[in-house]
C-alpha positions as CSV (number, residue, x, y, z in Angstrom):
1,M,-10.1,10.0,-10.3
2,T,-10.5,14.6,-11.0
3,R,-13.7,15.9,-13.0
4,D,-10.4,18.4,-14.3
5,S,-6.8,16.9,-15.3
6,E,-5.9,19.9,-13.1
7,V,-7.8,20.8,-10.7
8,V,-8.2,18.4,-7.7
9,R,-11.8,19.8,-5.7
10,L,-11.4,19.0,-2.5
11,A,-14.1,19.4,0.4
12,V,-12.5,20.0,3.5
13,I,-14.7,18.9,7.1
14,P,-11.8,20.4,9.3
15,G,-15.0,19.4,12.7
16,D,-13.9,19.6,16.4
17,G,-11.4,18.9,19.2
18,I,-7.6,18.5,17.5
19,G,-9.9,17.7,13.8
20,P,-9.2,21.4,12.4
21,E,-5.3,20.8,13.7
22,V,-4.4,17.5,11.5
23,V,-6.8,19.4,8.6
24,A,-4.3,21.6,9.1
25,A,-0.8,19.7,8.5
26,T,-2.9,17.6,5.6
27,V,-4.1,20.1,3.6
28,P,-0.3,21.6,2.3
29,T,0.9,17.7,2.3
30,L,-1.6,17.1,-0.5
31,R,-1.7,20.2,-2.4
32,T,3.1,19.5,-2.3
33,A,2.0,15.7,-3.2
34,L,-0.9,17.2,-6.4
35,E,1.5,20.4,-7.1
36,A,4.3,17.3,-8.0
37,E,2.0,15.6,-10.1
38,G,1.1,18.6,-12.4
39,H,-2.4,19.1,-10.4
40,R,-3.6,21.8,-8.5
41,L,-6.1,21.6,-5.3
42,D,-9.3,24.0,-5.2
43,V,-10.1,23.8,-1.2
44,T,-13.2,24.5,0.2
45,S,-14.2,24.6,3.9
46,Y,-17.2,23.7,5.8
47,D,-17.6,24.6,9.0
48,W,-19.7,21.3,10.2
49,G,-19.8,20.5,13.5
50,G,-20.3,21.2,17.5
51,D,-19.3,25.1,16.7
52,R,-22.1,24.8,13.8
53,Y,-24.9,22.4,16.5
54,L,-23.9,25.1,19.4
55,R,-24.9,28.8,16.3
56,Q,-27.2,27.0,14.4
57,G,-29.2,24.3,16.1
58,A,-27.5,21.3,13.4
59,A,-24.1,20.0,13.3
60,M,-24.9,20.5,9.2
61,P,-27.0,22.0,6.8
62,A,-29.7,20.1,4.9
63,D,-27.8,20.0,1.7
64,A,-24.4,18.8,3.1
65,S,-24.1,15.8,0.3
66,D,-25.1,18.3,-2.3
67,L,-22.8,20.8,-1.3
68,V,-20.0,17.6,-1.2
69,K,-21.0,16.4,-4.0
70,R,-18.9,18.6,-5.7
71,A,-15.9,17.8,-5.2
72,D,-13.2,15.1,-6.3
73,A,-12.9,13.6,-2.6
74,V,-13.7,14.8,1.0
75,L,-11.1,15.0,4.3
76,F,-13.2,14.7,7.1
77,G,-11.0,15.6,10.5
78,A,-12.9,14.9,13.8
79,V,-15.6,16.1,15.9
80,G,-16.9,15.9,19.3
81,R,-16.8,18.9,22.2
82,P,-18.0,18.0,25.8
83,D,-20.9,20.4,25.6
84,A,-22.3,19.0,22.3
85,P,-24.5,16.5,22.7
86,E,-22.2,13.8,20.5
87,H,-25.1,11.6,19.2
88,E,-25.7,15.4,17.6
89,L,-22.1,15.8,15.6
90,V,-22.9,11.5,15.5
91,W,-26.3,11.3,13.8
92,G,-25.9,14.6,12.9
93,L,-23.3,14.9,10.8
94,I,-21.5,11.6,10.2
95,I,-23.1,9.1,9.7
96,G,-25.9,11.3,8.4
97,L,-23.7,12.6,5.5
98,R,-22.1,9.3,5.0
99,Q,-25.8,7.9,5.0
100,Q,-26.7,10.6,2.2
101,L,-23.7,9.5,0.5
102,D,-24.8,6.4,-0.4
103,L,-21.1,5.8,1.6
104,A,-22.3,2.2,3.0
105,V,-18.4,1.0,3.1
106,N,-15.8,2.0,4.5
107,L,-13.3,-0.5,3.3
108,R,-9.2,0.1,5.1
109,P,-6.8,-1.6,3.4
110,V,-3.7,-2.5,5.2
111,R,-0.4,-3.6,3.7
112,A,2.8,-3.6,5.5
113,F,5.8,-2.3,3.3
114,P,10.0,-4.1,3.4
115,G,12.2,-1.6,5.2
116,V,9.2,1.2,6.9
117,P,9.2,0.0,10.6
118,T,5.9,-0.8,12.7
119,K,5.0,-1.5,16.0
120,V,4.0,-5.1,14.9
121,R,6.3,-7.9,15.1
122,D,6.0,-10.7,11.8
123,T,4.6,-8.5,9.1
124,D,6.2,-9.5,6.1
125,G,3.9,-10.3,3.7
126,V,0.7,-8.2,5.5
127,D,-1.6,-7.3,3.1
128,L,-4.7,-6.9,4.1
129,V,-8.5,-5.4,3.1
130,I,-10.7,-4.6,6.4
131,V,-14.1,-4.1,5.1
132,R,-16.5,-2.0,7.9
133,E,-19.9,-1.5,8.0
134,N,-19.7,2.6,7.4
135,T,-23.0,3.6,8.3
136,E,-24.1,2.1,11.6
137,G,-26.8,-0.1,12.5
138,D,-28.5,0.3,8.7
139,V,-29.2,-2.7,8.0
140,G,-30.1,-3.2,4.7
141,A,-26.1,-1.0,4.1
142,A,-24.8,-4.0,6.5
143,R,-26.5,-6.6,4.1
144,R,-25.2,-5.0,1.1
145,V,-21.3,-5.2,2.4
146,R,-21.9,-8.8,3.1
147,D,-23.4,-9.6,0.0
148,A,-20.8,-7.5,-1.9
149,V,-17.5,-9.2,0.5
150,A,-19.7,-12.6,-0.8
151,A,-19.6,-12.1,-4.3
152,T,-15.9,-11.0,-4.2
153,L,-14.7,-14.1,-2.2
154,H,-16.4,-16.0,-4.9
155,D,-15.1,-14.7,-7.5
156,A,-11.4,-13.8,-5.7
157,R,-10.1,-16.9,-7.9
158,H,-11.2,-15.4,-11.5
159,H,-10.6,-12.3,-9.9
160,T,-7.3,-13.1,-9.0
161,A,-6.2,-15.1,-11.9
162,D,-7.5,-11.6,-14.2
163,L,-4.7,-9.6,-12.4
164,G,-2.0,-12.4,-12.8
165,G,-2.9,-14.4,-9.9
166,N,-1.7,-11.6,-7.6
167,A,-4.3,-10.0,-5.7
168,T,-3.1,-6.7,-3.5
169,T,-4.9,-5.0,-0.9
170,A,-4.9,-2.1,-4.2
171,E,-7.6,-4.2,-6.1
172,V,-9.6,-6.2,-3.4
173,P,-11.0,-2.9,-2.8
174,S,-12.3,-2.3,-6.0
175,A,-13.7,-5.6,-6.6
176,V,-15.7,-5.2,-3.5
177,L,-16.7,-1.9,-5.0
178,H,-17.8,-3.2,-8.2
179,T,-20.1,-6.2,-6.8
180,M,-21.6,-3.3,-4.9
181,E,-22.1,-0.8,-8.4
182,G,-23.8,-4.2,-10.0
183,Q,-26.3,-4.6,-6.6
184,G,-27.5,-0.6,-7.8
């Protein structure tokens, strides 16, 4: 998880609109959770988004991926504001950063927990993973996602047997990522 067992380095991109508010509530929660496990949170915040675009003509710097690669994880708020061109923020920051970091897959695990109320009916036994292409329109990335999912599904019987016959949302993303790593 971390390069150092005691420090978790978090790159924070609060963004615009509600992003800074969400990040401001999330960081203390992460800090408290990590401290409960004996870790310390080291936060580096980046002012990337609409404000930066309006000041400097680019939503993020050219070396953005190099900066966030120094972290163990990235917390990305939200971006968008009416006085900044949407395509500059979407392609110039969100998708631009995803492409620079080669984040072709967006894994969204969904699992229902007993006793946790939800607005969705009949959630007993829900345990699934939504796999989404993450760089919008990048045919190469979409092909890699498709191939990784196909390979994982093909090997699902063996993978599930290796896990004692019961794969969960925690194991399936790992299997997809393992398959993608093998594709280079």
